[in-house]
N, C-alpha and C positions, 0 to 999 in steps of 0.2 A: 504493500500500500504506500509506503513512504516514497518509493521511487516515482510512481505515477503522480502522486499528490504533489511532491516537490517539483516535478517537471511542469505540471500545470501551474503551480505558483510562480515558477520562474518565467513561464510564458506570459502570465498576466503582468508580471513586472516589465517584461519586454514591451507589452502593449502600452504601458505607461511611458516608457522611454520613447516609443514611437510618437506619442502625443507631444512629448517635450521636443522631439526633433522637428515636428511640424510647426510648433510654436516658434522654435528658433529660426526655422527657415523664413517664416513670416517676418520675424524681427530683422533678420539679415536683409531681406528684401526692402523693408521700410528704411533701413539705414543705408541703402544703396551699396551693400556689400555683395549682393547678388542682383543681377538684372532679372527682368521678368522671365526670360527664357531659361536662365540658370535656375531660378527658383522653381519653375515648372518642372525641369528635369529632376531636381532634387526631390520634389514632392512625388513625382512619378516613381522614383527609386524607393522612397520611403514607403509608399503604398504597396509596392511589390513585396517589400519585406513584411509589411503588416499582413498582407494576404497570406504569405507563407506561414506566419505565426498563427493566424486564425485557422488555417488548414491543419497545422500540427495540433492545435488545441482540440479541434474536432476529432482527429484521429486518436489522441490520448483519451479524450472523454469516451469515445466509443469503446476503447480497450478497457477503460475503467468499468463501464456498464457491463461489458462482456464478462469481466472477472468478478465483479462485486454486485451486479444487478441493480445498481441505483446511480443517480447523478453524481458528478464530481466536479 
């Protein structure tokens, strides 16, 4: 249980980091550290990472339910 539970917890933390990265991208764009195209590309890459994290969370939750029969 610890392995799956901890993995899900780390993935949730990663989603928080994704939110922080998106906020930072907006800040960098406002401060003209990134132009609009650069900010768009950074956001695109961040969302790709986020999508991967969400996919992994789904897979681990499915495994949790398979093993333990309830949500995680």
